[in-house]
N, C-alpha and C positions, 0 to 999 in steps of 0.2 A: 191309281189315277184319281185326280181331283175334279170335282164338278161343282158348278154354281147351282144353288137351289132354285133360283129364278133368274131369267134374263129379260131384257127389253123386248125380246121376241114375243113373250107371253103377255106383254103390257101394251105394246104399241101396234098400230095397224101394219099389215104385211107390206104395204107400199111405203114404209117409212125409211128414211136415211138419217143417221145420227151425225149431228154437226155441233160439237161442244165448244169449239174455240171462241173465246170472247172477242168482242170487237175492240180494236185499238182505241177508239174514241169513247169507250164505255167502261174504262178501267178505274173509274173514280174510287170505288170501294172494293177493288180486287187487287191482288198482288201485281206489282208493276214490272217485275223481272221478265224480260223477253222469254226466257226459258220456261217460265210458269205458264204463260198463255199457250205456248206450243205443246208443252207437256199435257196441259189440260185437255187438249184436243184428242189425246190418245187414251186418256183414262177410261172412257166408256167402252173401249175395245173389249175389256174383260166382262162387260155387262151386256154386250150386244147380242149374243146368241148368233142367229143367222142374219140379222139385219145388217145391211151395208153401212159403212161408216166412212166419213171424210175426216182425215186427220193428218198431222204433219208427217212427212216422209221419214224424219229422223227417228220417229217412234215405231216405225214398222219395217225396220231393216230385216232382211231375210233371216239372219241368224237369230234375231230376237223373236220373230214369229215362230220359227221352228222350235225354239225353246218353250214357248208358251203351249204350243200344240203337243210337244213331248210331255209336258206336265199333265196333259189330259184335257185341257180347256177347249171348249167349243168356240171357234172363231168364225166370223163370217167369210164366205167365199169371195165377197166383193169388198175389198179394202182399197179406198182411193186416197192416195197420198198427195198432199199439196206442198209446194215449195215456200209459199208466202201467202199473205192474206188475200192479195189480188187473185192468185191462182185458186185459192179456196172459194172465193166468190164466183169464179168462172165454173168451177165444178158444181157448186150449189145451183147456179142458174141452169146448167145442163140437166141436173136431176129434176128440177121443177118443171122444165119443158117436157120431160118424160112422164110427168104426171105423179111424181113422188112427193110425199110430204116430208118436210125437214123437222127433225126433233132437236130443239135447242135447249140449253141449260140455263144460260144467263140472259136476262133482258138486255136489249140494246137500244141505243138512241135511233138508229136507222135499221130498218128490217132488211134481212137478207132476201126475203121473198114476200109476196102478198100474204096477209094474215091467214087467208083460207088455205095456204099451202104449208101450214105448220101442223104438227101433231097436236100440240097444245097452243091455243091462241096466244099470241104474244102478250095481249092485255091481261090474260089470265095468269101467265107466268109473272108479270110485273106486279099484279095485285096480290097474289098469294105470298110472294117473297118480300113484299114491302113490310117492314117491321111495324109500321103504323097500324097495320090491320090484324095483328096477332090476336087482339082481344075478340075480334069478330069471328075467329076460327076456333076458339077454345071455349070450354065451359066456364061460367063465372067462377071467380076465386081460384082458378087453377094456375094463375100466373102472378108474378110479383106486381105490386102496385105501380102504376105507370101513368104518364100523360104524354100526349103528342102535341108539340107546339112549333111555331116557326122558330128557326134556329136561334135568333137573337133573344126571343122571349124565353126559350128553354134554358139558355145559359144564364139569364137573369134569375129564373126560378131556382136553378141549381146553386147559384151563388148565395141567394138570399135565404134559401130554405133551411140551411144549417143542419141538414140531415145527412151527414156523411157516415160511411161511404155511400156513394150512389153510382149509377151506371148511365152513361150517355151513349145512345145508339142512333145511328143515322137511319132516318126513314126515307127510303129511296125506291123508285121503281126500277132502278138499274140493279144489276147483279151485285151480290156481296159474297165475301168468302174470307176465311182465314183470320177473322177478327179485325180486318182492316177498317171496319165501320163501328167499332166498339171501344170505349175508353172507360175504365174504372177510375173514379175520382174519390180520393180520401180527404182532400182539403180544397179550399177555395182556389189555391194556387193551381191545383190539378185541373180545375174547371177552366182556368185561363189557358192552360196548355192544351186542353181538349178542344177549346174553341179554335185554337190555331190549327190543330191536327184535323179538325172536322170542318174547316172554314168553307169548304165547297158545298156543304149540306144546306138545303133549303129548310128542312124540317128535322127536328131531333126528338127522340124519345127520352124522357127523364124517367128512369126506372129505379125503384128501391133496390138496394143491394141486399141479397140474401146470402147468408153464410151456409154453404152446402158442405156436407161431409163427403159426398160423392156426386158426380154428374155423369150422365149417359147420353148417347145419341140412340134413340129408339128408331128402328128402321121398319118401314112398311113398303109393300108393293101394291100400287093402286092400279087396278085394271078397270075396264069399262063396267064389268058386272061383279067384280070381286075385289076385296082388300085382304091382304095377308100380312100379319105381324111377323116380321122376320127375326126379331130379337134385338138385343141392345149391346152396345160396346161402351165401356167406361171411358170417359174423356180424360185426357191429360192436357192441362193448360198451365201457363205460367202465371205469375202473380198479377200480370196485367190483363189476363183473360185471353192471351194469344194461344190459339190451338196448336198443340204439338203432336198429337197422335191419340191412339186408343189402345186400351187393353180389352181383349175379348176373353173373359175368364169365368163366365157363368154367373157373375153377380147379377142380381135382379133389381131393377129400378122400382119394383113394387106395383101393385094393382092400380093404385091411384094415378101414377104417372102413365101407365099403359092405357088406362081408360081415357085419359086426356089425349094421348096420342091417337087413339082410335077416333075420337071426336074430330080432331083436326084432319085426319086422313079422310074421313067421310065428308067433311066440309070441302076439302079440295076436290074430291070425286064429284060432289054435287055441282061444283062450279065447272066441271069438265076436265079436270086435271087427270092425266094418265102418266104413270112412271113411278120411280122410286121417290120416297119421301122420308125425311128425318125430323124428329122432334127432339130437341135438346131439353132434358129435364134434370133436376137436381133434388136431392133429399136432404133435409135439415137434420140436425142432431135429435130433434124431437120426433122425427119420422114423417114430417109433412113433406109432400112433393109439390114442386112447382115446375111448369114448363116455361122456359125463358127464351126460346127461339124456335122457329119453324123454317125448314128448308125444303121446298117442293122441287127437289132435284136429287140426283145421286150425291151422297156425302162421302167424306173421307173414309168412313168406316163401312160403307156399303159393301165393297168386295169382301171385307173381313167377315162380316156377318153372313154373307151369302156362302162363304166357304167353310164356316165354322164346323158344321156337322160333318162335312166331307173330310176335313183334316182330322177331326176327332176320331172318326171311324177308321180312316186309312192309316193314320200315324200314331194313334193313341196319344194325341197332343191336344188337350182341351183348352190350352192357353195360347193366345197369339197376341203379338204386338204389331201394329201397322207402322211402317216407316215410309215416308214419301220424300221424293227429291233427294235421295241418298247419292251423294257424289262418290265416284270410284276413282282412285288414284292409279290409273292405268289406261290401257287402250280399251276400245269397245269390245274387241275380241276377247281380251282378258277378262272383262266384266262378265261376258256370257259364260266363259269357262268356269269362273268362280261361282256364278249362280247355279250352274249345272252341278257343281261339286256339292254345294250346300243342299241343293234339292235332293240329290242322291242319298244324302245322309238324313233326310227327312227333318231338316232343320229350318229351311227357308223356302218360301213360296214366292217366286217372282210374279209381279203383277204388270210390270211395264219396264221396258228398257229404252234408253234414249241416247242416240249417238250425237252428242252436242256438236261435234265437229261439222255436221251438216248445216249448222246455223251460221257459221262464220263469226262467232263471238270470240272475244279474247280468251275466255276460259273454255277450252275444248274438252275438258274431262267429261266422260259419259256419266250418266246417273240412272237411277232406277227407283221404282216403287216396289216394296216387298213386304211380306209378312214373316215375322220370326215366330216359330212354333216350338212348343215344349209341353211337358207334363205339368209344369208349375212355373211361377214367375222366375224362380232362381235358375231353372234350366234355360228359359228364354234369355235372361240376362247373360248367361254363359255364352250362348250363341252370339248375342250382340257383341260381346267382347271379342269373340273369334272373328266376327265380321270386320271389326276394327283392325285386327292384326292382318287381315287379308287385303286391306286397302280401302274398305268402305268407311265413309265418314257418316256414321250413324249418330244422329243427335242424342245426347243424353236426356233422359226423362227425369223430372224432379221427384218422382215417387213411384212406388210399385202399386199394383192393384189394391184398392180398398183403403188406401192411406192418403192423407193430405198434409 
C-alpha cells in the first residue's frame, strides 16, 4: 500500500475545503483547453488527506475513486462534484455559508468568496506568485539577473540590449502554469514573436538566460508553525522552456539551491502562506545554483515527491517519471482496468482518472495522470513503451535523468 508523506490536512485549518479550478475569465497565463481546467480541479484529491474537496464530477467517477483507494491512498470522505463553473460557485457559496474556508490555487480576477473566507488571503496568493516579486522572496544573488518593466519598455530593452539569449516572463497577479507565461528569445526576431505571444501582459520580466546542466523543482510543505523540505524532482522541458514532466531519481540539486528554497519558503510563511510550495532551481556546469521561479501552490511534481519514499520501500522502485493528461484510446472502464493491471505489476501509480465523456467535448477519450516506476530509467522507459502498446498516449521526453 502506498501513502503520501504529507497532505493538506496537516497544513490547512480543519474547516478548509479545497477548490482548485481556475476561473474562466482568469486563464490569461494558464492552459486554455477546457479539459485542463476541469482536470486541474481534481489534482488536489491526491493531496487532500481528510479535507473536503470540490472538483469536477468527471474526475471522481466511482470506479476511479475505488481504484485510488485500492492503491492505499487516503481520500476525503466528503468529495463534492460539480457539473460546470456555475454549479461550482453554488457549492462554494454553500460551504462559505457553513463557515468553511476555501483553499484556492490560482489567483482570480473576481473572488469566489470574501477574502476572509479563504485559507490563504487572495492578495497573498497573487503577490507571492507574481514573478515581479521573486527577488523580494530570495537571498541576493541566488537568481538570474533580471529587471521588471512595463511591457513595451521591456520589449525595447530586450531588443536593444543585444544580450541573447534572454528570457521574457509575464509579471502578473493572475495564476500562471505550464510555461504559458514564459518565452526564451535567441534573436531580435524572437522578441517580436514574444511581444505578440505576451501581448496581454502589462508588465514583463527581462531575465538573463542561464545555461543549466540540470533543473529541479524543490518541494516544501509550509504549515503554520513548521516547514518541511520534501525533496526535489528533476524537470524535463523542451527547447522553448515548456514543462513536460519530471524524473524523481535521487539526484540532488545541492545545498545552495536547497538553502535558497528554504529562504523562499520562510518568506511565504512569514507573509501568511500555508500549503505546498515549489522552487524551480538549476545548476550550471560550474556548479553554481540559481532559482528562477517560485510557485506557492502544489506543483506538477508534488504528488511524485510525496510518494517517492513509499514507492521505493514498497516496490523497490527509486525512479519515477510523472505523466499528466495522458490520453487513453479506449473506454473509461478499459482505462481503469489497464491501470489496475499496471499497478498490480508494481509499474504504474494512478494519480487521477478523468471520464472526458462527461464534458460533452468532441474528443471523448478518457485520460489520466500517473507515475511510472522502476529501479532505473531504463526500466521506467520500458514500462512507458508498454503503456503505449496498451493504448496510452504517453508523451515522449527529450532526455533521461541527468542529461540535457
